C-alpha atoms as one frame of an Amber mdcrd trajectory, in Angstrom:
protein
   0.000   0.000   0.000   1.330   3.433  -0.942   1.854   5.901   1.934  -0.674
   8.753   2.189   0.134  11.828   0.141   0.971  15.148   1.784  -2.541  16.608
   1.736  -4.010  13.419   3.179  -1.454  13.438   5.999  -2.301  17.062   6.700
  -6.011  16.216   6.777  -5.448  13.286   9.144  -3.355  15.394  11.488  -5.957
  18.163  11.677  -8.682  15.581  12.254  -6.647  14.017  15.069  -6.235  17.429
  16.704  -9.989  18.036  16.789 -11.001  18.790  13.221 -10.575  21.697  10.839
 -13.510  23.721  12.186 -12.381  23.486  15.811  -8.815  24.475  14.929  -9.950
  27.437  12.855 -12.046  28.731  15.766  -8.811  29.259  17.683  -7.992  32.884
  16.870  -5.341  33.294  19.558  -3.385  31.208  22.073  -2.271  32.196  25.576
   0.248  29.933  27.339   2.135  29.941  30.633   5.296  27.838  30.307   7.814
  26.233  32.634  11.009  26.591  30.570  14.382  24.942  31.203  17.727  25.306
  29.477  20.707  23.705  31.148  20.692  24.834  34.771  18.427  27.784  33.986
  14.730  27.567  34.811  12.310  30.395  34.027   8.617  30.957  33.378   7.319
  32.266  30.088   4.034  33.910  29.117   3.460  33.467  25.366   0.553  34.935
  23.407   0.009  34.858  19.638  -2.834  35.291  17.183  -3.798  34.586  13.598
  -2.955  38.142  12.530   0.716  37.170  12.788   1.506  38.874  16.094   3.081
  37.441  19.232   4.732  38.337  22.522   6.657  36.348  25.091   7.629  37.622
  28.537  10.277  35.675  30.457  10.294  35.772  34.260  12.926  34.698  36.780
  10.724  34.132  39.804   8.557  37.284  39.767  10.972  39.543  37.897  10.618
  40.072  34.149  14.026  39.522  32.565  13.272  39.492  28.832  10.465  40.286
  26.407  10.245  39.645  22.676   7.418  40.546  20.335   6.249  40.676  16.738
   3.661  43.268  15.685   2.582  44.767  12.343   5.299  47.408  12.866   8.035
  44.764  13.193   9.750  42.835  15.939  11.492  44.088  19.068  13.082  42.730
  22.220  14.039  44.179  25.584  15.891  42.858  28.605  15.314  43.621  32.269
  15.893  47.358  31.711  12.637  48.464  30.109  14.149  51.492  28.366  16.645
  49.470  26.286  14.389  48.261  23.488  16.079  46.829  20.388  14.818  45.853
  16.956  14.935  42.168  16.197  17.348  41.087  13.502  15.906  39.748  10.242
  16.762  36.197  11.324  15.278  36.794  14.762  12.059  38.103  13.243  11.869
  35.060  10.943  12.208  32.741  13.949   9.290  34.500  15.645   7.157  34.138
  12.520   7.947  30.426  12.395   6.813  30.096  16.012   3.493  31.742  15.167
   3.056  29.406  12.183   3.854  26.329  14.296   1.961  23.216  13.096   0.779
  22.377  16.623  -0.416  25.724  18.011  -2.642  28.157  16.127  -2.856  26.593
  12.702  -3.822  23.193  11.375  -1.728  21.537   8.701  -4.783  21.593   6.419
  -4.398  25.392   6.357  -0.728  25.459   5.374  -1.106  25.478   1.552  -3.505
  28.414   1.808  -0.914  30.275   3.895   1.748  29.886   1.217   3.558  26.919
   2.779   4.333  23.877   0.629   3.749  20.348   1.929   5.469  17.265   0.565
   5.533  13.702   1.846   8.950  12.231   2.645  10.054   8.661   3.159   8.563
   6.850   6.130  10.993   6.637   9.044  11.675   4.551  12.128  13.146   6.524
  15.037  13.747   5.025  18.474  11.755   1.946  17.405   8.696   4.041  16.510
   7.323   4.184  12.970   6.431   7.516  11.421   4.985   9.129   8.350   7.147
  12.071   7.301   5.749  15.365   6.100   8.097  18.138   4.960   7.019  21.767
   5.247   8.668  24.468   3.158   7.465  27.752   4.615   6.651  30.730   2.415
  10.074  32.237   3.192  11.922  29.038   2.205  12.514  27.678   5.718  12.167
  23.886   5.945  10.929  21.655   8.768  10.526  17.875   8.755   7.468  16.615
  10.640   7.177  13.044  11.899   3.581  11.915  12.384   2.585   8.865  14.407
   1.298   6.089  12.176  -1.356   5.246  14.756  -3.049   8.623  15.250  -1.288
  11.067  12.850  -0.268  13.439  15.654   3.129  15.127  15.298   5.646  13.562
  17.688   8.890  15.016  16.290   9.959  18.012  14.230  13.467  18.341  12.780
  14.998  21.649  11.718  18.377  23.190  10.998  18.507  26.318  13.147  20.434
  28.119  15.886  19.287  27.498  19.445  19.220  31.310  19.886  19.392  33.184
  16.600  20.824  36.485  17.799  22.919  35.225  20.726  24.667  32.449  18.774
  23.953  32.113  15.045  25.620  28.692  14.725  23.200  26.331  12.990  22.460
  23.019  14.712  20.338  20.033  13.751  17.534  20.245  16.297  14.795  17.703
  16.928  11.779  18.979  18.838  10.055  16.104  20.604   6.357  16.804  21.038
   4.158  14.958  23.555   1.470  15.052  26.249  -1.380  16.172  24.006  -4.379
  17.542  25.895  -7.698  18.915  24.707  -8.493  22.602  25.182 -11.589  24.136
  23.570 -12.039  21.028  21.436  -8.471  21.086  20.060  -5.555  18.888  21.094
  -2.350  20.762  21.952   0.993  19.306  23.107   1.849  20.271  26.683   5.505
  19.193  26.536   8.223  19.997  23.994  11.902  19.133  24.258  14.642  20.260
  21.885  17.459  17.766  21.311  20.683  18.333  19.365  20.587  15.410  16.935
  24.369  15.232  16.581  25.323  15.379  20.272  22.048  14.103  21.823  22.254
  17.064  24.211  18.951  18.325  25.582  18.998  21.946  24.445  15.800  23.078
  26.152  12.370  21.983  27.305   9.055  23.708  27.845   6.069  22.366  29.747
   2.724  24.129  29.458   1.373  25.071  32.876  -1.784  26.652  31.490  -3.181
  27.056  27.983  -6.141  29.217  27.036  -7.535  30.231  23.668  -9.042  33.476
  22.403  -8.176  35.494  25.505  -8.338  39.298  25.233  -4.553  39.472  25.646
  -3.936  37.057  22.779  -6.450  38.693  20.460  -5.052  42.192  21.106  -1.339
  41.314  21.027  -0.844  43.189  17.739  -1.240  46.357  19.844   1.398  45.330
  22.385   4.039  47.842  23.456   7.396  47.376  25.199   7.367  47.349  29.029
   7.332  50.885  30.380   6.243  52.424  27.075
């Protein structure tokens, strides 16, 4: 039997997440995250919406230490000192756009062709004794991600990319596998509550993020295009 083509895989994935209609009713996402990188542990508040805007605030205990955002006027970031706002680099802004277009947050894979992203089916793969369908995404800007969908339920369990861990801090490109798990239903849509980034070449755990709370269509998420830097 031939493997499913790209559009069929996209359809199956969206159906597994709750169906096209339920996914498309999600206009914005609002997440609180427990984030770890090496010995560093912080909390993150991430909001994004379908208008292509996002913001993430990083907290060390109760103190905000970093904020990054993308609005119609462009992207910016600011550290603990609220007055020192900087423009994001072109590569940094692209990384933020890719986060908004993530295939397991706001948008369903069935929507990707209409958003200018090209889907193509790759060769089936076995990784860590698990069998996967492979779906390659070429984003509208040329960026490529490999998605590995479970053969049993078509949910994404792994995503492989060539990217820096932190674009502006260290531009060195690494082969990163994002392991996606702990899917839970919110507002009729299944979202992963745990992601872990692994360096494929060294097997080092680069970072992890566990969702503490996920809400959809909150006022903060829907209005994030109007966000301003802290202290503005």
